[in-house]
TIMIFI-775210 format. One record per residue (C-alpha): chain; x, y, z. Coordinates in steps of 0.2 Angstrom, whole numbers. Layout:
# TIMIFI-775210
+----+-------+-------+-------+
: ch :    xx :    yy :    zz :
+----+-------+-------+-------+
:  A :     X :     Y :     Z :
...
+----+-------+-------+-------+
END
This chain:
# TIMIFI-775210
+----+-------+-------+-------+
: ch :    xx :    yy :    zz :
+----+-------+-------+-------+
:  A :   -60 :  -608 :   235 :
:  A :   -61 :  -627 :   235 :
:  A :   -79 :  -626 :   244 :
:  A :   -90 :  -611 :   247 :
:  A :  -107 :  -609 :   252 :
:  A :  -117 :  -592 :   254 :
:  A :  -135 :  -596 :   258 :
:  A :  -147 :  -585 :   247 :
:  A :  -154 :  -574 :   260 :
:  A :  -136 :  -567 :   265 :
:  A :  -127 :  -552 :   257 :
:  A :  -109 :  -548 :   254 :
:  A :  -105 :  -530 :   253 :
:  A :   -91 :  -520 :   242 :
:  A :   -72 :  -524 :   242 :
:  A :   -71 :  -537 :   253 :
:  A :   -58 :  -549 :   250 :
:  A :   -62 :  -567 :   253 :
:  A :   -46 :  -581 :   253 :
:  A :   -52 :  -597 :   260 :
:  A :   -51 :  -616 :   256 :
:  A :   -69 :  -618 :   264 :
:  A :   -79 :  -603 :   267 :
:  A :  -100 :  -605 :   275 :
:  A :  -111 :  -590 :   276 :
:  A :  -127 :  -595 :   286 :
:  A :  -145 :  -590 :   280 :
:  A :  -150 :  -573 :   285 :
:  A :  -131 :  -565 :   288 :
:  A :  -123 :  -548 :   282 :
:  A :  -104 :  -544 :   277 :
:  A :  -102 :  -526 :   277 :
:  A :   -91 :  -516 :   265 :
:  A :   -71 :  -518 :   266 :
:  A :   -68 :  -533 :   277 :
:  A :   -55 :  -546 :   273 :
:  A :   -58 :  -564 :   279 :
:  A :   -42 :  -575 :   276 :
:  A :   -39 :  -592 :   285 :
:  A :   -39 :  -608 :   280 :
:  A :   -59 :  -611 :   282 :
:  A :   -70 :  -599 :   289 :
:  A :   -91 :  -605 :   294 :
:  A :  -103 :  -595 :   300 :
:  A :  -120 :  -600 :   305 :
:  A :  -137 :  -591 :   302 :
:  A :  -139 :  -572 :   310 :
:  A :  -120 :  -566 :   305 :
:  A :  -118 :  -546 :   308 :
:  A :   -99 :  -542 :   301 :
:  A :   -99 :  -522 :   299 :
:  A :   -88 :  -514 :   289 :
:  A :   -69 :  -514 :   291 :
:  A :   -67 :  -530 :   298 :
:  A :   -50 :  -541 :   297 :
:  A :   -50 :  -560 :   299 :
:  A :   -30 :  -564 :   295 :
:  A :   -14 :  -558 :   300 :
:  A :     2 :  -569 :   304 :
:  A :     1 :  -587 :   299 :
:  A :   -15 :  -589 :   295 :
:  A :   -15 :  -603 :   281 :
:  A :    -9 :  -618 :   294 :
:  A :   -22 :  -637 :   297 :
:  A :   -28 :  -626 :   314 :
:  A :   -33 :  -608 :   304 :
:  A :   -49 :  -611 :   306 :
:  A :   -63 :  -598 :   311 :
:  A :   -81 :  -606 :   319 :
:  A :   -94 :  -592 :   324 :
:  A :  -112 :  -600 :   330 :
:  A :  -130 :  -590 :   327 :
:  A :  -132 :  -573 :   329 :
:  A :  -116 :  -564 :   331 :
:  A :  -112 :  -547 :   329 :
:  A :   -95 :  -540 :   326 :
:  A :   -92 :  -521 :   323 :
:  A :   -81 :  -511 :   314 :
:  A :   -63 :  -513 :   312 :
:  A :   -62 :  -531 :   323 :
:  A :   -46 :  -541 :   321 :
:  A :   -48 :  -559 :   323 :
:  A :   -30 :  -569 :   321 :
:  A :   -32 :  -585 :   315 :
:  A :   -15 :  -594 :   317 :
:  A :   -23 :  -608 :   327 :
:  A :   -44 :  -610 :   330 :
:  A :   -54 :  -596 :   334 :
:  A :   -73 :  -600 :   342 :
:  A :   -86 :  -592 :   344 :
:  A :  -102 :  -595 :   350 :
:  A :  -120 :  -592 :   348 :
:  A :  -128 :  -574 :   352 :
:  A :  -111 :  -566 :   355 :
:  A :  -106 :  -548 :   353 :
:  A :   -89 :  -541 :   347 :
:  A :   -89 :  -524 :   350 :
:  A :   -78 :  -511 :   339 :
:  A :   -61 :  -511 :   337 :
:  A :   -58 :  -530 :   347 :
:  A :   -42 :  -539 :   343 :
:  A :   -44 :  -555 :   346 :
:  A :   -24 :  -564 :   343 :
:  A :   -21 :  -583 :   345 :
:  A :     0 :  -580 :   340 :
:  A :    12 :  -565 :   349 :
:  A :    31 :  -568 :   346 :
:  A :    42 :  -558 :   339 :
:  A :    60 :  -559 :   346 :
:  A :    71 :  -576 :   347 :
:  A :    64 :  -587 :   359 :
:  A :    80 :  -597 :   357 :
:  A :    85 :  -581 :   368 :
:  A :    75 :  -583 :   380 :
:  A :    61 :  -569 :   374 :
:  A :    43 :  -576 :   375 :
:  A :    31 :  -582 :   363 :
:  A :    12 :  -588 :   363 :
:  A :     5 :  -598 :   352 :
:  A :   -15 :  -607 :   355 :
:  A :   -33 :  -605 :   351 :
:  A :   -46 :  -595 :   358 :
:  A :   -63 :  -602 :   362 :
:  A :   -80 :  -588 :   367 :
:  A :   -93 :  -597 :   375 :
:  A :  -114 :  -592 :   371 :
:  A :  -120 :  -578 :   376 :
:  A :  -103 :  -568 :   377 :
:  A :  -103 :  -548 :   377 :
:  A :   -86 :  -541 :   374 :
:  A :   -86 :  -525 :   370 :
:  A :   -75 :  -509 :   361 :
:  A :   -57 :  -511 :   362 :
:  A :   -55 :  -526 :   372 :
:  A :   -41 :  -538 :   367 :
:  A :   -40 :  -557 :   369 :
:  A :   -23 :  -567 :   369 :
:  A :   -17 :  -583 :   365 :
:  A :   -25 :  -599 :   375 :
:  A :   -38 :  -591 :   382 :
:  A :   -56 :  -598 :   384 :
:  A :   -72 :  -586 :   390 :
:  A :   -85 :  -595 :   396 :
:  A :  -103 :  -594 :   391 :
:  A :  -114 :  -581 :   400 :
:  A :  -100 :  -568 :   403 :
:  A :   -98 :  -549 :   402 :
:  A :   -83 :  -540 :   399 :
:  A :   -77 :  -523 :   403 :
:  A :   -74 :  -510 :   389 :
:  A :   -54 :  -508 :   385 :
:  A :   -50 :  -526 :   394 :
:  A :   -35 :  -537 :   389 :
:  A :   -39 :  -555 :   392 :
:  A :   -24 :  -564 :   395 :
:  A :   -32 :  -581 :   403 :
:  A :   -47 :  -591 :   404 :
:  A :   -64 :  -583 :   412 :
:  A :   -78 :  -595 :   422 :
:  A :   -97 :  -594 :   414 :
:  A :  -109 :  -583 :   421 :
:  A :   -96 :  -570 :   426 :
:  A :   -92 :  -552 :   425 :
:  A :   -74 :  -546 :   422 :
:  A :   -63 :  -533 :   417 :
:  A :   -46 :  -522 :   419 :
:  A :   -27 :  -523 :   414 :
:  A :   -26 :  -539 :   415 :
:  A :   -44 :  -544 :   414 :
:  A :   -51 :  -550 :   431 :
:  A :   -66 :  -557 :   438 :
:  A :   -75 :  -544 :   447 :
:  A :   -91 :  -554 :   452 :
:  A :   -94 :  -573 :   449 :
:  A :  -110 :  -582 :   443 :
:  A :  -120 :  -566 :   440 :
:  A :  -128 :  -569 :   424 :
:  A :  -140 :  -574 :   416 :
:  A :  -150 :  -567 :   430 :
:  A :  -169 :  -571 :   434 :
:  A :  -180 :  -553 :   433 :
:  A :  -195 :  -553 :   444 :
:  A :  -210 :  -547 :   436 :
:  A :  -209 :  -528 :   441 :
:  A :  -191 :  -528 :   434 :
:  A :  -197 :  -537 :   416 :
:  A :  -213 :  -524 :   419 :
:  A :  -199 :  -507 :   421 :
:  A :  -188 :  -514 :   407 :
:  A :  -203 :  -517 :   392 :
:  A :  -212 :  -502 :   398 :
:  A :  -196 :  -491 :   394 :
:  A :  -192 :  -498 :   380 :
:  A :  -210 :  -496 :   374 :
:  A :  -207 :  -479 :   377 :
:  A :  -193 :  -476 :   369 :
:  A :  -200 :  -483 :   353 :
:  A :  -213 :  -469 :   355 :
:  A :  -205 :  -457 :   355 :
:  A :  -194 :  -462 :   341 :
:  A :  -212 :  -464 :   331 :
:  A :  -217 :  -448 :   335 :
:  A :  -200 :  -440 :   331 :
:  A :  -201 :  -447 :   312 :
:  A :  -220 :  -441 :   312 :
:  A :  -228 :  -457 :   314 :
:  A :  -245 :  -461 :   323 :
:  A :  -246 :  -472 :   337 :
:  A :  -260 :  -479 :   344 :
:  A :  -250 :  -486 :   361 :
:  A :  -253 :  -477 :   377 :
:  A :  -242 :  -484 :   392 :
:  A :  -254 :  -483 :   410 :
:  A :  -245 :  -488 :   428 :
:  A :  -252 :  -506 :   426 :
:  A :  -254 :  -508 :   408 :
:  A :  -252 :  -508 :   390 :
:  A :  -267 :  -500 :   383 :
:  A :  -270 :  -504 :   363 :
:  A :  -282 :  -488 :   358 :
:  A :  -296 :  -494 :   345 :
:  A :  -292 :  -494 :   329 :
:  A :  -277 :  -500 :   333 :
:  A :  -268 :  -518 :   331 :
:  A :  -256 :  -528 :   339 :
:  A :  -245 :  -539 :   330 :
:  A :  -232 :  -553 :   338 :
:  A :  -221 :  -561 :   323 :
:  A :  -232 :  -550 :   311 :
:  A :  -229 :  -534 :   303 :
:  A :  -248 :  -533 :   297 :
:  A :  -260 :  -537 :   311 :
:  A :  -277 :  -541 :   306 :
:  A :  -285 :  -541 :   322 :
:  A :  -284 :  -531 :   339 :
:  A :  -271 :  -547 :   343 :
:  A :  -263 :  -556 :   329 :
:  A :  -249 :  -570 :   331 :
:  A :  -240 :  -579 :   322 :
:  A :  -233 :  -593 :   329 :
:  A :  -235 :  -605 :   344 :
:  A :  -245 :  -596 :   358 :
:  A :  -247 :  -598 :   378 :
:  A :  -258 :  -593 :   393 :
:  A :  -253 :  -595 :   411 :
:  A :  -259 :  -590 :   427 :
:  A :  -251 :  -579 :   441 :
:  A :  -242 :  -597 :   445 :
:  A :  -234 :  -600 :   430 :
:  A :  -248 :  -615 :   426 :
:  A :  -252 :  -615 :   409 :
:  A :  -271 :  -617 :   403 :
:  A :  -270 :  -613 :   386 :
:  A :  -257 :  -614 :   372 :
:  A :  -257 :  -617 :   350 :
:  A :  -243 :  -623 :   346 :
:  A :  -240 :  -620 :   327 :
:  A :  -220 :  -627 :   321 :
:  A :  -206 :  -618 :   312 :
:  A :  -211 :  -618 :   291 :
:  A :  -210 :  -629 :   282 :
:  A :  -227 :  -631 :   291 :
:  A :  -237 :  -646 :   284 :
:  A :  -250 :  -653 :   293 :
:  A :  -242 :  -652 :   308 :
:  A :  -255 :  -640 :   322 :
:  A :  -260 :  -644 :   340 :
:  A :  -269 :  -634 :   352 :
:  A :  -274 :  -638 :   370 :
:  A :  -286 :  -629 :   385 :
:  A :  -288 :  -632 :   401 :
:  A :  -278 :  -639 :   416 :
:  A :  -261 :  -643 :   406 :
:  A :  -249 :  -643 :   423 :
:  A :  -262 :  -654 :   431 :
:  A :  -263 :  -643 :   448 :
:  A :  -282 :  -646 :   446 :
:  A :  -288 :  -661 :   441 :
:  A :  -279 :  -662 :   423 :
:  A :  -294 :  -658 :   416 :
:  A :  -294 :  -653 :   398 :
:  A :  -296 :  -651 :   378 :
:  A :  -283 :  -656 :   366 :
:  A :  -285 :  -655 :   346 :
:  A :  -273 :  -656 :   331 :
:  A :  -277 :  -660 :   312 :
:  A :  -282 :  -679 :   316 :
:  A :  -291 :  -677 :   330 :
:  A :  -300 :  -670 :   346 :
:  A :  -298 :  -678 :   363 :
:  A :  -305 :  -673 :   380 :
:  A :  -294 :  -678 :   396 :
:  A :  -300 :  -682 :   413 :
:  A :  -288 :  -685 :   429 :
:  A :  -274 :  -687 :   417 :
:  A :  -285 :  -699 :   405 :
:  A :  -289 :  -701 :   389 :
:  A :  -309 :  -699 :   389 :
:  A :  -318 :  -696 :   373 :
:  A :  -309 :  -693 :   356 :
:  A :  -318 :  -689 :   338 :
:  A :  -307 :  -690 :   324 :
:  A :  -308 :  -683 :   307 :
:  A :  -319 :  -696 :   299 :
:  A :  -331 :  -691 :   313 :
:  A :  -329 :  -705 :   324 :
:  A :  -332 :  -703 :   342 :
:  A :  -324 :  -714 :   356 :
:  A :  -327 :  -713 :   375 :
:  A :  -311 :  -722 :   383 :
:  A :  -314 :  -721 :   400 :
:  A :  -332 :  -720 :   409 :
:  A :  -348 :  -718 :   405 :
:  A :  -358 :  -709 :   391 :
:  A :  -375 :  -699 :   399 :
:  A :  -386 :  -691 :   386 :
:  A :  -401 :  -680 :   391 :
:  A :  -411 :  -680 :   378 :
:  A :  -415 :  -692 :   362 :
:  A :  -402 :  -702 :   355 :
:  A :  -402 :  -706 :   334 :
:  A :  -393 :  -719 :   326 :
:  A :  -391 :  -730 :   311 :
:  A :  -383 :  -743 :   320 :
:  A :  -381 :  -748 :   338 :
:  A :  -366 :  -760 :   342 :
:  A :  -362 :  -769 :   360 :
:  A :  -344 :  -775 :   363 :
:  A :  -347 :  -792 :   367 :
:  A :  -330 :  -801 :   366 :
:  A :  -327 :  -814 :   377 :
:  A :  -307 :  -805 :   380 :
:  A :  -318 :  -791 :   390 :
:  A :  -330 :  -801 :   402 :
:  A :  -330 :  -811 :   418 :
:  A :  -342 :  -823 :   429 :
:  A :  -349 :  -829 :   413 :
:  A :  -363 :  -839 :   417 :
:  A :  -378 :  -847 :   407 :
:  A :  -394 :  -835 :   408 :
:  A :  -409 :  -840 :   420 :
:  A :  -426 :  -843 :   414 :
:  A :  -433 :  -834 :   429 :
:  A :  -449 :  -825 :   429 :
:  A :  -442 :  -805 :   427 :
:  A :  -458 :  -796 :   433 :
:  A :  -460 :  -780 :   423 :
:  A :  -474 :  -769 :   423 :
:  A :  -474 :  -761 :   407 :
:  A :  -482 :  -743 :   404 :
:  A :  -485 :  -730 :   394 :
:  A :  -479 :  -710 :   399 :
:  A :  -472 :  -694 :   394 :
:  A :  -457 :  -687 :   399 :
:  A :  -457 :  -670 :   408 :
:  A :  -444 :  -661 :   394 :
:  A :  -454 :  -670 :   381 :
:  A :  -470 :  -668 :   385 :
:  A :  -485 :  -673 :   371 :
:  A :  -472 :  -687 :   366 :
:  A :  -478 :  -703 :   371 :
:  A :  -464 :  -717 :   377 :
:  A :  -465 :  -736 :   384 :
:  A :  -454 :  -742 :   397 :
:  A :  -454 :  -746 :   414 :
:  A :  -452 :  -736 :   431 :
:  A :  -435 :  -739 :   438 :
:  A :  -441 :  -739 :   456 :
:  A :  -454 :  -751 :   453 :
:  A :  -441 :  -764 :   445 :
:  A :  -430 :  -762 :   458 :
:  A :  -439 :  -769 :   469 :
:  A :  -438 :  -787 :   460 :
:  A :  -423 :  -786 :   448 :
:  A :  -414 :  -770 :   456 :
:  A :  -400 :  -778 :   445 :
:  A :  -407 :  -770 :   429 :
:  A :  -407 :  -752 :   438 :
:  A :  -392 :  -740 :   438 :
:  A :  -389 :  -722 :   450 :
:  A :  -380 :  -707 :   443 :
:  A :  -372 :  -695 :   455 :
:  A :  -388 :  -684 :   458 :
:  A :  -399 :  -698 :   460 :
:  A :  -407 :  -699 :   445 :
:  A :  -411 :  -719 :   442 :
:  A :  -410 :  -727 :   426 :
:  A :  -415 :  -744 :   417 :
:  A :  -402 :  -755 :   406 :
:  A :  -416 :  -760 :   393 :
:  A :  -404 :  -769 :   384 :
:  A :  -400 :  -781 :   398 :
:  A :  -418 :  -783 :   402 :
:  A :  -425 :  -785 :   385 :
:  A :  -411 :  -800 :   384 :
:  A :  -416 :  -807 :   398 :
:  A :  -435 :  -806 :   395 :
:  A :  -428 :  -813 :   379 :
:  A :  -421 :  -829 :   387 :
:  A :  -435 :  -831 :   398 :
:  A :  -449 :  -834 :   384 :
:  A :  -436 :  -844 :   375 :
:  A :  -435 :  -854 :   390 :
:  A :  -454 :  -855 :   391 :
:  A :  -457 :  -860 :   375 :
:  A :  -445 :  -873 :   373 :
:  A :  -455 :  -880 :   389 :
:  A :  -471 :  -878 :   379 :
:  A :  -463 :  -889 :   365 :
:  A :  -457 :  -903 :   374 :
+----+-------+-------+-------+
END
């Protein structure tokens, strides 16, 4: 072998013969005992499970096209024969039952006397079930999402998504896979799986805290459920990404956890993620937390505790304390710029106490009184409460006083 790559997580059994120029076995793969692999090139992606006695070879299997390419999560079961006189491609998630034969050549008698011969590649698409004792002949392509009847002889190509069976194999039903299941069908399938699992646990003498009811899966006290983990440390322990959706299929909560290595990558969202009710949500990752409303970023807090209000106004019902207060004053953000007038601003300054802070004396003006003479300094919120733009008011008063001082100096 010139090039051999076997992932450290994969295993090869006893009495296995491998005769290839190129041999690649992806991660988490298993080749069981007494298998034979003879071809120019054999490449299998992750998750291959090859049972005992599988043979890849026979016929002329060392030519330039003698290549076997296998996708992810493929099962090849006992005593299957794969003949690579020409190229064989097997897609992802393919199940090949026991004693199946896949041929890329067929010849014996003299073709110069008119006897038949056939040579050509075989291609099997993703998500195909090729059950026990089926035979695939040269120049056949089986489309993805296809199920074959047991013991069929496939001598012609088959379309995707069909059910086919017979000798020779014929399409029995077209466009039937994959089929979308109703929630009730999914629930019934899941219930049957869990029931079988509970019976298996009981048969092995193991205690179970799972109970099936007509409308729910009940986890009894002191029991934990793990998704993506075999040792859950809570009632529901999820290792990986997690989403919650409503009955309409709209997502309202999700946590995205990437595959290892994780590094610092992580994000989450809570709220109207699908934009069905105003797009109000909170989202975050390792760097920042953001509040969104109507599809726009409204407020952001980064990992240095800096807070930014991007759209709208910030209302604080209470005391705001800061070590510095800066107003944006860039000319590019302004329009209708005019010299401040020196008209007298009638501000009737008062002392008072807020009803929410009794005993705390404050200084200021009454918004309704100021509104009568200078409404430009008064604001009103959606509830009808009035407030005063004190910074604008103070700056206007300073401009007025400066103008009056200037007149006195002259």
